[in-house]
C-alpha positions in Angstrom: 2.9 -22.6 -13.7 2.4 -24.6 -10.5 4.7 -25.0 -7.5 4.4 -27.5 -4.6 5.7 -26.9 -1.1 5.0 -29.3 1.8 1.7 -30.5 0.1 0.7 -26.9 -0.7 0.3 -26.2 -4.3 -0.2 -22.7 -5.7 -1.0 -21.6 -9.2 -0.9 -18.2 -10.9 -4.4 -16.6 -10.8 -5.3 -18.4 -7.5 -6.7 -16.4 -4.6 -4.9 -17.1 -1.3 -4.9 -15.8 2.3 -1.8 -14.1 3.5 -2.2 -13.6 7.3 -1.8 -10.0 8.4 -2.5 -8.8 4.9 -5.8 -10.5 3.9 -6.6 -11.9 0.5 -4.3 -11.8 -2.5 -4.0 -13.2 -5.9 -0.9 -15.1 -7.1 0.1 -13.2 -10.2 3.0 -15.4 -10.9 5.9 -17.6 -9.8 9.3 -16.2 -10.7 12.9 -17.0 -10.2 15.2 -14.4 -8.7 18.8 -14.3 -7.4 18.9 -12.7 -4.0 22.2 -12.4 -2.1 23.7 -15.1 -4.3 20.9 -17.5 -3.8 18.5 -18.5 -6.6 15.0 -18.4 -5.2 11.6 -19.4 -6.5 9.2 -16.6 -5.4 5.4 -16.4 -5.3 4.3 -13.0 -6.5 1.1 -11.9 -4.7 -1.0 -8.9 -5.6 -2.7 -7.5 -2.5 -5.3 -4.8 -1.9 -6.7 -4.9 -5.4 -3.3 -4.6 -7.0 -2.0 -1.7 -4.9 0.6 -3.8 -3.2 2.8 -6.6 -4.6 4.6 -9.0 -2.3 7.1 -11.7 -3.1 7.4 -14.7 -0.9 10.0 -17.4 -1.3 8.2 -20.7 -2.1 10.2 -22.5 0.6 8.9 -20.0 3.2 5.3 -19.9 2.0 3.9 -22.4 4.5 5.9 -20.9 7.4 4.5 -17.4 6.6 1.0 -18.7 7.0 0.1 -18.4 3.3 -2.9 -20.6 2.7 -5.6 -21.4 0.2 -9.1 -20.1 0.7 -11.1 -21.9 3.4 -13.2 -24.9 2.5 -17.0 -24.3 2.4 -17.4 -26.4 5.6 -15.0 -24.0 7.4 -17.0 -21.0 6.1 -20.2 -22.6 7.5 -18.5 -23.3 10.8 -17.3 -19.6 11.0 -20.8 -18.4 10.2 -22.2 -20.6 13.0 -19.7 -19.3 15.5 -21.0 -15.7 14.9 -24.4 -16.6 16.4 -22.9 -18.2 19.5 -22.5 -16.8 23.0 -19.6 -14.4 23.3 -16.6 -15.4 25.4 -16.2 -14.0 28.9 -14.9 -10.5 29.0 -12.4 -10.9 31.8 -9.1 -9.1 32.2 -7.7 -5.8 31.1 -8.7 -4.4 27.7 -5.1 -4.2 26.5 -4.6 -7.9 27.1 -7.8 -8.9 25.4 -7.0 -6.5 22.5 -3.6 -8.2 22.1 -5.4 -11.6 22.1 -7.9 -10.5 19.5 -5.1 -9.1 17.3 -3.1 -12.3 17.6 -6.1 -14.4 16.6 -6.8 -12.2 13.6 -3.2 -12.3 12.5 -3.3 -16.1 12.3 -5.5 -15.6 9.2 -7.7 -18.5 10.2 -11.4 -17.8 9.4 -12.7 -19.5 12.5 -10.4 -17.5 14.8 -11.5 -14.3 13.1 -15.2 -15.3 13.5 -14.6 -15.8 17.3 -13.1 -12.3 17.5 -16.2 -10.8 15.7 -18.5 -12.8 18.0 -16.7 -11.7 21.2 -16.6 -8.0 20.1 -20.2 -7.9 18.8 -22.3 -5.3 20.5 -25.2 -5.5 18.1 -26.8 -2.3 17.0 -25.0 -0.3 19.7 -21.6 -1.0 18.0 -21.0 2.8 18.1 -20.8 2.6 21.9 -17.6 0.5 21.6 -14.2 2.2 22.2 -12.2 3.4 19.2 -9.7 0.5 19.5 -12.6 -2.0 19.9 -14.2 -0.7 16.7 -10.9 -0.8 14.8 -10.3 -4.5 15.7 -14.0 -5.3 15.0 -13.9 -3.6 11.6 -10.6 -5.3 10.7 -11.9 -8.7 11.5 -15.2 -7.9 9.7 -13.4 -6.8 6.6 -11.2 -9.9 6.5 -14.2 -12.2 7.0 -16.3 -10.4 4.3 -13.5 -10.8 1.7 -12.9 -14.5 2.4 -16.5 -15.5 2.5 -17.2 -13.5 -0.7 -14.3 -15.2 -2.4 -15.2 -18.7 -1.2 -19.0 -18.5 -1.9 -18.5 -16.3 -5.0 -20.7 -13.5 -3.6 -20.4 -9.8 -3.6 -18.9 -8.2 -0.5 -22.3 -6.7 0.2 -23.9 -10.2 0.2 -21.1 -11.6 2.4 -21.6 -8.7 4.8 -25.3 -9.5 5.1 -24.6 -13.2 5.9 -22.2 -12.1 8.7 -24.6 -9.5 10.0 -27.4 -12.1 10.1 -25.1 -14.4 12.2 -24.2 -11.7 14.6 -27.8 -10.6 14.9 -28.8 -14.1 16.0 -26.2 -14.1 18.9 -27.6 -14.0 22.4 -27.0 -10.8 24.3 -26.9 -10.1 28.0 -29.4 -7.5 29.1 -26.9 -5.6 31.4 -23.3 -4.6 30.6 -20.5 -6.3 32.4 -18.2 -4.3 34.6 -15.6 -4.1 31.8 -18.2 -2.7 29.4 -19.5 -0.2 31.9 -15.9 1.0 32.6 -15.2 1.4 28.8 
């Protein structure tokens, strides 16, 4: 069964990205009556079947639900990883909120920018707890989407990401924000 909504077409069995939750598989499209309204719902299985979410088809686009990234977007995201990190200005809590907001868009390029900006190389253990949590969340999201798009194992996708991060230029001395953290 296929459904179309604002040029988005979803099919049962298709892997999709649901921002804030990661990758999921559409297990079906069903009709339900909710509060007297008949709704077409996409049924998503998230976290390897541990969680099931139902999204009204009419709200799918507004919720940020999207198809997997195109291979060109994956290539662009991998290239971003090896770029120079953005400036670390401002209070950590504001930067953390910005990082979380970019991750929650579910856009692979935005997630790659977060990884690049939080990358500390082999000294990742020197990052604060919240920094590591954000980094790990972004890394997990990117691993899963790249693995799905390129049909790789998660281990192979992780290696691709780590290669990109390893190629990023690093400053030799920590910034004031890094020294304070």
